[in-house]
N, CA and C atoms as a LAMMPS dump frame, in Angstrom:
ITEM: TIMESTEP
0
ITEM: NUMBER OF ATOMS
192
ITEM: BOX BOUNDS ff ff ff
-5.0000000000000000e+02 5.0000000000000000e+02
-5.0000000000000000e+02 5.0000000000000000e+02
-5.0000000000000000e+02 5.0000000000000000e+02
ITEM: ATOMS id mol type element x y z
1 1 1 N 47.659 -222.023 -120.987
2 1 2 C 47.983 -221.625 -122.337
3 1 3 C 46.698 -221.702 -123.173
4 2 1 N 46.483 -220.673 -123.953
5 2 2 C 45.332 -220.645 -124.847
6 2 3 C 45.637 -221.454 -126.112
7 3 1 N 44.604 -221.947 -126.73
8 3 2 C 44.761 -222.724 -127.957
9 3 3 C 45.425 -221.899 -129.043
10 4 1 N 45.104 -220.615 -129.123
11 4 2 C 45.726 -219.765 -130.151
12 4 3 C 47.226 -219.631 -129.925
13 5 1 N 47.635 -219.528 -128.672
14 5 2 C 49.066 -219.465 -128.355
15 5 3 C 49.727 -220.784 -128.753
16 6 1 N 49.078 -221.899 -128.429
17 6 2 C 49.593 -223.213 -128.796
18 6 3 C 49.758 -223.319 -130.31
19 7 1 N 48.742 -222.928 -131.056
20 7 2 C 48.809 -223.01 -132.527
21 7 3 C 49.944 -222.134 -133.066
22 8 1 N 50.148 -220.976 -132.461
23 8 2 C 51.246 -220.098 -132.878
24 8 3 C 52.605 -220.739 -132.595
25 9 1 N 52.74 -221.383 -131.439
26 9 2 C 53.99 -222.076 -131.115
27 9 3 C 54.261 -223.187 -132.124
28 10 1 N 53.223 -223.938 -132.469
29 10 2 C 53.372 -225 -133.469
30 10 3 C 53.832 -224.426 -134.807
31 11 1 N 53.187 -223.361 -135.245
32 11 2 C 53.543 -222.756 -136.536
33 11 3 C 54.952 -222.183 -136.508
34 12 1 N 55.339 -221.577 -135.404
35 12 2 C 56.696 -221.023 -135.292
36 12 3 C 57.753 -222.122 -135.331
37 13 1 N 57.456 -223.244 -134.701
38 13 2 C 58.43 -224.334 -134.608
39 13 3 C 58.518 -225.154 -135.891
40 14 1 N 57.387 -225.425 -136.519
41 14 2 C 57.36 -226.361 -137.643
42 14 3 C 56.978 -225.737 -138.981
43 15 1 N 56.572 -224.481 -138.972
44 15 2 C 56.022 -223.869 -140.186
45 15 3 C 54.519 -224.126 -140.209
46 16 1 N 53.777 -223.2 -140.763
47 16 2 C 52.314 -223.267 -140.689
48 16 3 C 51.739 -224.531 -141.319
49 17 1 N 52.197 -224.879 -142.507
50 17 2 C 51.634 -226.042 -143.2
51 17 3 C 51.989 -227.335 -142.483
52 18 1 N 53.252 -227.493 -142.112
53 18 2 C 53.663 -228.731 -141.425
54 18 3 C 52.988 -228.83 -140.057
55 19 1 N 52.832 -227.719 -139.36
56 19 2 C 52.173 -227.737 -138.051
57 19 3 C 50.745 -228.255 -138.169
58 20 1 N 50.031 -227.806 -139.181
59 20 2 C 48.657 -228.284 -139.397
60 20 3 C 48.646 -229.77 -139.704
61 21 1 N 49.593 -230.21 -140.527
62 21 2 C 49.683 -231.612 -140.89
63 21 3 C 50.015 -232.472 -139.668
64 22 1 N 50.971 -232.025 -138.856
65 22 2 C 51.33 -232.769 -137.648
66 22 3 C 50.152 -232.847 -136.685
67 23 1 N 49.454 -231.734 -136.517
68 23 2 C 48.315 -231.695 -135.598
69 23 3 C 47.221 -232.671 -136.033
70 24 1 N 47.073 -232.827 -137.312
71 24 2 C 46.026 -233.69 -137.856
72 24 3 C 46.442 -235.166 -137.894
73 25 1 N 47.726 -235.44 -138.195
74 25 2 C 48.139 -236.803 -138.54
75 25 3 C 49.071 -237.506 -137.556
76 26 1 N 49.863 -236.774 -136.799
77 26 2 C 50.887 -237.404 -135.955
78 26 3 C 50.276 -237.859 -134.631
79 27 1 N 50.357 -239.158 -134.357
80 27 2 C 49.807 -239.735 -133.131
81 27 3 C 50.871 -239.662 -132.035
82 28 1 N 50.479 -239.15 -130.888
83 28 2 C 51.387 -238.977 -129.749
84 28 3 C 51.028 -239.963 -128.65
85 29 1 N 51.97 -240.835 -128.317
86 29 2 C 51.749 -241.817 -127.26
87 29 3 C 51.446 -241.17 -125.923
88 30 1 N 52.1 -240.032 -125.649
89 30 2 C 51.901 -239.338 -124.374
90 30 3 C 50.491 -238.774 -124.233
91 31 1 N 49.778 -238.716 -125.343
92 31 2 C 48.406 -238.207 -125.308
93 31 3 C 47.4 -239.34 -125.479
94 32 1 N 47.815 -240.536 -125.116
95 32 2 C 46.912 -241.682 -125.189
96 32 3 C 46.658 -242.164 -126.603
97 33 1 N 47.64 -241.969 -127.478
98 33 2 C 47.48 -242.421 -128.856
99 33 3 C 46.586 -241.52 -129.686
100 34 1 N 46.528 -240.253 -129.294
101 34 2 C 45.705 -239.284 -130.023
102 34 3 C 46.592 -238.31 -130.781
103 35 1 N 46.014 -237.683 -131.771
104 35 2 C 46.689 -236.591 -132.457
105 35 3 C 46.467 -235.313 -131.65
106 36 1 N 47.166 -234.27 -132.023
107 36 2 C 46.97 -232.964 -131.38
108 36 3 C 45.515 -232.534 -131.501
109 37 1 N 44.965 -232.622 -132.705
110 37 2 C 43.58 -232.182 -132.914
111 37 3 C 42.599 -233.001 -132.08
112 38 1 N 42.824 -234.309 -131.99
113 38 2 C 41.952 -235.162 -131.185
114 38 3 C 42.072 -234.823 -129.699
115 39 1 N 43.293 -234.574 -129.248
116 39 2 C 43.506 -234.234 -127.845
117 39 3 C 42.836 -232.902 -127.503
118 40 1 N 42.963 -231.932 -128.376
119 40 2 C 42.298 -230.641 -128.138
120 40 3 C 40.787 -230.826 -128.075
121 41 1 N 40.246 -231.604 -128.994
122 41 2 C 38.797 -231.839 -129.019
123 41 3 C 38.334 -232.581 -127.77
124 42 1 N 39.218 -233.397 -127.189
125 42 2 C 38.88 -234.153 -125.977
126 42 3 C 39.051 -233.323 -124.711
127 43 1 N 39.548 -232.091 -124.855
128 43 2 C 39.67 -231.209 -123.703
129 43 3 C 41.013 -231.241 -122.994
130 44 1 N 42.01 -231.874 -123.611
131 44 2 C 43.348 -231.874 -123.02
132 44 3 C 43.9 -230.45 -123.086
133 45 1 N 44.546 -230.023 -122.016
134 45 2 C 45.094 -228.676 -121.946
135 45 3 C 46.176 -228.476 -123.012
136 46 1 N 46.145 -227.36 -123.735
137 46 2 C 47.146 -227.085 -124.767
138 46 3 C 48.586 -227.159 -124.254
139 47 1 N 48.823 -226.733 -123.011
140 47 2 C 50.179 -226.79 -122.452
141 47 3 C 50.671 -228.237 -122.349
142 48 1 N 49.798 -229.15 -121.949
143 48 2 C 50.155 -230.562 -121.88
144 48 3 C 50.454 -231.115 -123.28
145 49 1 N 49.661 -230.7 -124.242
146 49 2 C 49.875 -231.136 -125.628
147 49 3 C 51.202 -230.595 -126.141
148 50 1 N 51.487 -229.325 -125.854
149 50 2 C 52.741 -228.725 -126.299
150 50 3 C 53.933 -229.486 -125.724
151 51 1 N 53.865 -229.852 -124.452
152 51 2 C 54.949 -230.633 -123.834
153 51 3 C 55.14 -231.968 -124.559
154 52 1 N 54.042 -232.626 -124.89
155 52 2 C 54.117 -233.909 -125.595
156 52 3 C 54.738 -233.732 -126.98
157 53 1 N 54.344 -232.681 -127.682
158 53 2 C 54.91 -232.403 -129.007
159 53 3 C 56.403 -232.134 -128.874
160 54 1 N 56.777 -231.307 -127.909
161 54 2 C 58.192 -230.97 -127.705
162 54 3 C 59.017 -232.216 -127.403
163 55 1 N 58.492 -233.101 -126.585
164 55 2 C 59.202 -234.338 -126.267
165 55 3 C 59.341 -235.223 -127.497
166 56 1 N 58.269 -235.371 -128.252
167 56 2 C 58.279 -236.247 -129.42
168 56 3 C 59.22 -235.757 -130.511
169 57 1 N 59.342 -234.451 -130.64
170 57 2 C 60.145 -233.873 -131.718
171 57 3 C 61.442 -233.244 -131.215
172 58 1 N 61.813 -233.51 -129.972
173 58 2 C 63.067 -233.033 -129.388
174 58 3 C 63.273 -231.532 -129.584
175 59 1 N 62.217 -230.774 -129.28
176 59 2 C 62.316 -229.306 -129.334
177 59 3 C 63.237 -228.863 -128.205
178 60 1 N 64.244 -228.048 -128.512
179 60 2 C 65.194 -227.6 -127.482
180 60 3 C 64.485 -226.856 -126.331
181 61 1 N 65.017 -226.997 -125.135
182 61 2 C 64.388 -226.377 -123.948
183 61 3 C 64.103 -224.879 -124.091
184 62 1 N 64.975 -224.157 -124.762
185 62 2 C 64.771 -222.707 -124.885
186 62 3 C 63.571 -222.339 -125.751
187 63 1 N 63.02 -223.309 -126.505
188 63 2 C 61.853 -223.02 -127.336
189 63 3 C 60.591 -223.709 -126.817
190 64 1 N 60.684 -224.285 -125.634
191 64 2 C 59.515 -224.982 -125.071
192 64 3 C 58.623 -224.03 -124.317
């Protein structure tokens, strides 16, 4: 998954403003205590990050 696709999924699920805020501020245990932005900067695959976000926010399977 490309980062642009990941960012689009985030915006579609949470709205553009909230998605940016979550990416910057919400710490995900599944990503080693990093935020989305920190995980991306560390080279974590966007698909892995998306799975962690979906788990943390109980995104329904049909939108994962």
